[in-house]
C-alpha positions as CSV (number, residue, x, y, z in Angstrom):
1,M,-9.7,2.9,23.9
2,T,-6.3,4.0,23.0
3,M,-3.1,3.4,25.0
4,T,-3.1,7.1,26.1
5,G,-6.5,6.6,27.6
6,K,-5.5,3.4,29.5
7,I,-2.4,5.0,30.8
8,R,-4.4,8.0,31.9
9,G,-7.1,5.8,33.6
10,M,-4.5,3.9,35.4
11,H,-2.4,7.0,36.5
12,F,-5.5,8.7,38.2
13,C,-6.4,5.4,39.9
14,P,-5.2,5.6,43.6
15,E,-3.9,2.1,44.0
16,K,-1.7,2.5,40.8
17,S,2.1,3.6,41.0
18,L,3.9,5.0,37.9
19,R,6.2,1.9,37.9
20,E,3.1,-0.4,37.8
21,V,1.4,1.5,35.1
22,S,4.5,1.3,33.0
23,R,5.0,-2.1,33.8
24,T,1.5,-3.3,32.9
25,T,1.3,-1.1,29.6
26,S,5.0,-2.0,28.6
27,R,5.9,1.6,28.2
28,P,8.9,3.5,29.6
29,R,8.2,5.1,32.7
30,N,8.8,8.4,31.3
31,T,5.9,8.0,28.9
32,A,3.7,6.7,31.5
33,C,4.5,10.1,33.7
34,R,4.2,12.3,30.5
35,H,0.8,11.2,29.1
36,P,-1.6,12.2,32.2
37,R,0.4,15.8,32.4
38,M,-0.3,16.7,29.1
39,A,-3.6,18.6,28.1
40,Q,-4.3,17.1,24.9
41,V,-2.7,14.1,23.8
42,R,-2.2,13.5,20.0
43,E,-2.1,9.7,19.1
44,S,0.8,8.5,16.7
45,R,-0.6,7.5,13.4
46,Y,1.7,5.2,11.3
47,V,0.3,4.8,7.7
48,R,2.0,2.2,5.6
49,V,1.9,3.2,1.8
50,T,1.5,0.5,-0.4
51,K,3.9,0.7,-3.4
52,A,3.1,-1.1,-6.8
53,T,5.6,-3.9,-7.0
54,T,6.5,-6.2,-10.2
55,A,4.9,-9.0,-8.5
56,M,1.5,-7.2,-8.6
57,A,1.1,-7.8,-12.3
58,I,1.3,-11.5,-11.9
59,H,-0.4,-11.9,-8.6
60,E,-3.4,-13.7,-10.1
61,T,-1.3,-16.2,-12.0
62,I,0.7,-17.0,-8.8
63,V,-2.5,-17.7,-6.9
64,A,-4.2,-19.6,-9.4
65,A,-0.9,-21.9,-9.7
66,L,-0.7,-22.2,-6.0
67,T,-4.5,-23.2,-5.6
68,T,-4.0,-25.7,-8.7
69,D,-0.9,-27.1,-7.0
70,A,-2.7,-27.3,-3.4
71,R,-5.2,-30.0,-5.2
72,R,-2.3,-32.2,-6.7
73,P,-0.4,-34.8,-4.9
74,K,2.8,-33.9,-3.3
75,R,5.0,-35.5,-5.7
76,D,3.3,-33.6,-8.6
77,R,3.5,-30.2,-7.1
78,R,5.5,-27.6,-8.5
79,T,8.7,-26.3,-6.7
80,A,9.1,-22.5,-6.3
81,L,12.0,-22.4,-8.7
82,A,9.7,-24.4,-11.3
83,L,6.9,-21.8,-10.7
84,Y,9.5,-19.0,-11.1
85,R,10.8,-20.4,-14.5
86,E,7.1,-20.6,-15.7
87,I,6.3,-17.0,-14.7
88,E,9.7,-15.8,-16.1
89,A,8.7,-17.6,-19.4
90,Q,5.5,-15.5,-19.4
91,G,7.6,-12.1,-19.4
92,H,8.1,-11.6,-15.9
93,T,11.4,-9.5,-15.2
94,G,11.6,-9.6,-11.7
95,S,14.1,-11.7,-9.6
96,C,13.6,-14.9,-7.5
97,S,14.3,-14.5,-3.9
98,R,13.9,-16.4,-0.8
99,R,12.4,-13.7,1.5
């Protein structure tokens, strides 16, 4: 059930006030008031577009290196900077960030 359906169902319930509907759904009071009055409510659709990044080309290499390092003892694992240097030696032109 969509949020609009929940708001409409709660609003038409005789025991629920507008403030209580807005409090339980975490929506502003004007939104809780507007949705039941609308004849047809169109739901918002947010589509995230995936963009090709420079890291997508070396994704399998990174996953394989991390999987290998997971099996190694902690002192023998590569740091992020060491892994970046190895990938850079293979021809990756991206930058190393901490995000």
